[in-house]
PATI-483475 format. One record per atom (N, C-alpha, C, O): x, z, y. Coordinates in steps of 0.02 Angstrom, whole numbers, padded with zeros to 5 digits, always signed. Each point is the difference from the previous one (the first is absolute). Layout:
PATI-483475
XZY;...
//
This chain:
PATI-483475
-04461-00437+04135;+00071-00006+00056;+00045+00026-00052;-00005+00043-00044;+00068-00096+00069;+00068+00018-00073;+00048+00024+00061;+00036-00042+00027;-00035+00112-00005;+00040+00032+00029;+00079-00008-00037;+00008-00009-00060;+00044+00013+00107;+00063+00020-00028;+00028-00065-00058;+00038-00001-00049;-00077-00047+00083;+00035-00067-00045;+00054-00018+00034;-00004+00000+00062;+00074-00023-00095;+00044-00025+00039;-00005-00089-00004;+00000-00038-00049;-00004+00026+00112;-00022-00078+00011;+00042-00038-00003;-00014-00060+00004;+00084+00082-00011;+00059-00052+00002;-00016-00023-00104;+00009-00058-00019;-00027+00104-00021;-00004-00019-00061;-00039-00054-00037;+00016-00025-00054;-00068+00010+00091;-00056-00037+00008;+00023-00084-00014;-00001-00043+00045;+00015+00033-00098;+00015-00058-00015;-00081-00069-00023;-00045+00020-00037;+00041-00074+00058;-00050-00028-00009;-00006+00003-00099;+00038-00001-00048;-00114+00008+00064;-00032-00024-00065;+00047+00039-00088;+00007-00019-00058;+00014+00089+00106;+00053+00061-00059;-00047+00058-00013;-00022+00035+00046;+00008-00024-00111;-00023+00062-00009;+00073+00050+00019;+00058-00013+00017;-00105+00093-00035;+00056+00039+00003;+00064+00004-00059;+00049+00034+00015;-00051-00056-00057;+00024-00001-00070;+00055-00033+00012;+00058+00019-00011;-00089-00100+00048;+00062-00058+00003;+00034+00027+00045;+00060+00000-00013;-00077+00030+00073;+00036+00018+00076;+00072+00053-00024;+00059+00002+00018;-00110+00043-00079;+00055+00048-00030;+00048-00007-00021;+00054+00026+00014;-00077-00089-00076;+00066-00024-00035;+00032-00054+00049;+00059-00001-00021;-00062-00034+00061;+00044-00035+00039;+00055+00046+00028;+00059-00014+00008;-00092+00074+00007;+00029+00044+00041;+00076+00040-00032;+00051+00025+00024;-00081-00040-00091;+00045+00066-00044;+00056-00071-00037;+00053+00019-00025;-00067-00081+00025;+00030-00045-00005;+00056-00015+00052;+00060-00001-00015;-00088-00014+00086;+00047-00004+00047;+00044+00065+00001;+00055-00028+00003;-00040+00093-00004;+00021+00047+00029;+00047+00008-00096;+00054+00029-00001;-00074-00047-00043;+00045-00006-00075;+00056-00066+00006;+00056-00002-00024;-00090-00049+00062;+00056-00036+00007;+00042+00018+00085;+00046-00041+00002;-00045+00074+00047;+00018-00010+00049;+00051+00064-00028;+00057-00016+00018;-00056+00068-00047;+00030+00035-00024;+00061+00000-00057;+00046+00039-00014;-00065-00093-00008;+00032-00029-00062;+00062-00059+00037;+00062+00001-00008;-00106-00048+00050;+00062-00047+00019;+00029+00018+00092;+00047-00023+00033;-00091+00064-00020;+00034+00039+00071;-00052-00065+00042;-00021+00029+00051;-00001-00085-00051;-00017-00037+00064;-00057-00046-00045;+00004-00016-00060;-00039+00006+00091;-00071-00067-00018;-00011-00042+00023;+00036-00002+00050;-00077-00056-00054;-00032-00050+00045;-00047+00007-00008;-00015+00002-00060;-00044+00009+00113;-00056-00002-00023;-00052+00005+00067;+00031+00008+00052;-00090-00010-00045;-00039-00014+00054;+00014+00062+00049;+00029+00052-00013;-00061-00075+00084;+00007+00070+00051;-00044+00046-00019;+00014+00059+00013;-00071-00071-00045;-00061+00050+00005;+00011+00047-00047;-00011+00061+00007;+00050-00109-00088;+00036+00070-00042;+00041+00022+00021;-00003+00061+00001;+00065-00093+00028;+00037+00064+00020;-00009+00044+00052;+00037+00049-00003;-00082-00050+00057;-00022+00046+00024;-00026+00047-00028;+00014+00058+00014;-00079-00085-00080;-00032+00063-00032;+00046+00026-00039;-00018+00055-00021;+00088-00076-00004;+00043+00034-00033;+00039+00063+00034;+00020+00050-00030;-00013-00066+00105;+00060+00034+00030;-00015+00077-00006;+00047+00037-00012;-00121-00007+00023;+00008+00075+00002;-00023+00011-00086;-00029+00053-00009;+00035-00076-00024;+00009+00030-00084;+00056-00011-00024;-00002+00003-00061;+00080-00020+00094;+00055-00029-00007;+00026+00107+00028;+00020+00046-00036;-00036-00048+00109;+00000+00059+00022;-00008+00068-00030;+00041+00045-00007;-00110-00052-00010;-00016+00053-00047;+00023+00000-00046;+00025+00056-00009;-00012-00103-00051;+00035+00001-00060;+00088+00043+00016;+00018+00050-00032;+00015-00076+00075;+00067+00026+00031;-00015+00069+00032;+00046+00040-00010;-00082-00022+00034;-00030+00072+00017;-00014+00060-00063;+00013+00060+00004;-00038-00090-00049;-00022+00041-00056;+00069+00013-00041;+00019+00058-00008;+00021-00116-00020;+00056+00005-00016;+00037+00043+00013;+00022+00037-00044;+00001-00027+00130;+00042+00029+00048;-00022+00059-00004;+00048+00039-00001;-00113-00003-00003;-00019+00063-00019;+00037+00045-00049;+00040-00017-00044;-00063+00083+00061;+00049+00045-00071;-00039+00004-00071;+00024+00027-00050;-00073-00050+00052;-00038+00011-00065;+00007-00063-00026;-00022-00051+00027;+00055+00053-00086;+00015-00044-00030;-00051-00044-00055;+00002-00061-00011;-00037+00099-00011;-00049+00012-00060;-00053-00043+00033;-00033-00037-00035;+00024+00040+00095;-00050-00025+00041;-00004-00052+00013;-00052-00033+00003;+00126+00009+00011;+00013-00081+00023;+00002-00036-00053;-00034-00052-00006;+00081+00079-00046;-00025-00047-00066;-00058-00023-00022;-00016-00059-00006;-00019+00115-00008;-00094-00016-00009;-00023-00047+00055;-00031-00045-00028;+00032+00030+00114;-00020-00030+00049;+00021-00087-00022;-00035-00050-00004;+00105+00063-00007;+00042-00071+00011;-00043-00018-00079;-00014-00059-00010;+00002+00094-00026;-00017-00046-00080;-00082-00011-00004;-00030-00014-00052;+00003+00022+00106;-00061-00015+00041;+00014-00079+00010;-00030-00049-00022;+00080+00052+00059;-00008-00062+00043;+00067-00057-00012;+00000-00047+00039;+00040+00050-00076;+00078-00018-00011;-00047-00047-00085;-00055+00019-00020;+00085-00063-00007;-00015-00015-00060;+00073-00005-00049;-00010+00003-00060;+00061-00009+00076;+00052-00016-00055;+00038+00076+00046;+00004+00019+00059;+00022+00013-00139;+00065+00043+00026;+00044-00024+00050;+00013+00029+00053;+00012-00091-00075;+00045+00000+00061;-00006-00005+00065;+00048+00017+00035;-00098-00036-00009;-00035+00032+00062;+00015+00047+00016;+00047+00014+00037;-00097+00029-00068;+00031+00085+00019;+00064+00032-00012;+00011+00055+00023;+00036-00089-00060;+00056+00026-00003;+00045-00012+00055;+00042+00039+00023;-00060-00124+00004;+00022-00011+00049;-00006+00040+00056;+00044+00018+00038;-00111-00003-00038;-00039+00040+00068;+00048+00058+00000;+00044+00000+00043;-00048+00048-00087;+00037+00065-00021;+00083-00012+00008;+00031+00049+00021;-00003-00095-00031;+00075+00025-00010;+00011-00044+00061;+00036+00032+00039;-00050-00089-00014;+00033-00034+00058;-00020-00009+00060;+00038-00001+00048;-00116-00007-00044;-00045-00021+00053;-00023+00073+00042;-00005-00006+00061;-00007+00070-00089;-00014+00022+00016;+00052+00069+00047;-00012+00030+00052;+00057-00027-00088;+00068+00054+00036;+00022-00031+00055;+00018+00040+00044;-00008-00130-00021;+00016-00030+00057;-00053+00053+00052;+00028+00032+00044;-00097-00026-00051;-00061+00004+00055;-00001+00098+00010;-00050+00026+00024;+00099+00007-00042;-00001+00076+00019;-00041+00013+00047;-00060+00010-00004;+00100-00012+00059;-00031+00017+00065;-00048-00033+00036;-00010+00015+00059;-00030-00068-00095;-00035-00054+00035;-00084+00030-00042;-00004+00031-00053;-00053-00053+00098;-00059+00003-00024;-00035-00063-00001;-00057-00003-00022;+00081-00037+00040;-00038-00078+00025;+00063-00045+00020;+00059+00016+00005;-00082-00062+00001;+00042-00060+00020;+00032-00031-00071;+00054-00023+00017;-00062+00016-00073;+00030-00017-00052;+00007-00074+00000;+00052-00031-00008;-00109+00008+00017;-00004-00080+00003;+00036-00044+00063;+00017+00019+00056;-00013-00085-00090;+00000-00043+00059;-00031-00075-00004;+00013-00044-00041;-00054+00043+00091;-00037-00068-00012;+00012-00049+00038;-00012+00004+00060;+00040-00063-00092;+00025-00063+00043;-00051-00041-00010;-00041+00016-00043;+00031-00076+00080;-00044-00063-00002;+00053-00056-00024;+00058-00004+00020;-00088-00037-00066;+00051-00047-00035;-00024-00064+00026;+00026-00035+00043;-00098+00021-00089;-00032-00078+00031;-00072+00027-00021;-00019+00056-00018;-00016-00119+00028;-00067-00022-00018;+00007-00019-00063;+00051-00030-00016;-00099+00044-00030;+00007-00032-00079;-00042-00043+00013;-00049+00006+00037;+00075-00077-00081;-00029-00056-00009;-00064+00015-00031;+00003+00040-00046;-00063-00066+00062;-00058-00013-00036;-00058+00053+00037;-00056-00017+00019;+00080+00075-00015;-00070+00029+00028;+00041+00036+00078;-00037+00043+00025;+00100-00054+00013;+00023+00009+00047;-00004+00074+00012;-00017+00027+00052;+00037+00006-00115;+00017+00088+00033;+00047-00005+00001;+00040-00040-00025;-00036+00106+00074;+00070+00016+00013;+00043+00029-00042;-00029+00051-00018;+00080-00053-00007;+00046+00012-00046;+00042+00021+00021;+00041-00037+00026;-00030+00130-00028;+00053+00046+00034;+00066+00015-00068;-00012-00016-00058;+00068+00044+00074;+00026+00048-00042;-00009+00069+00014;-00007+00029+00054;+00009-00009-00107;-00030+00080-00004;+00071+00037-00024;+00011-00005-00060;+00046+00047+00107;+00045+00036-00053;+00014+00061+00027;-00007+00015+00059;+00033+00033-00118;+00017+00063+00025;+00068-00013+00037;+00043-00039-00022;-00035+00084+00097;+00044+00017+00048;+00066+00033-00021;+00041+00015+00043;
//
């Protein structure tokens, strides 16, 4: 049995390494550009990771925050943006840092495209 598996992260025909790389790419792009356009399933899978990342950065332990963000963010620019500009805005909150807005249906496979942005 596969207990404690997050069902929202199951993408069709993707293995664990591909899912993790996709989440890391989306996190890096979100913190660099403040918003991005992706499919609804990817956006909903990304939202808990954004909440966790901002909460870890806002914690009092700076060294563990640097180590944790190094695991998930690819570039130094995105981690600097997270530490300097994004996380200080949300010091009193613990969740609800992203907004998901439906845009359109993609031509070709008719997937629902959404815009995920930091509030």
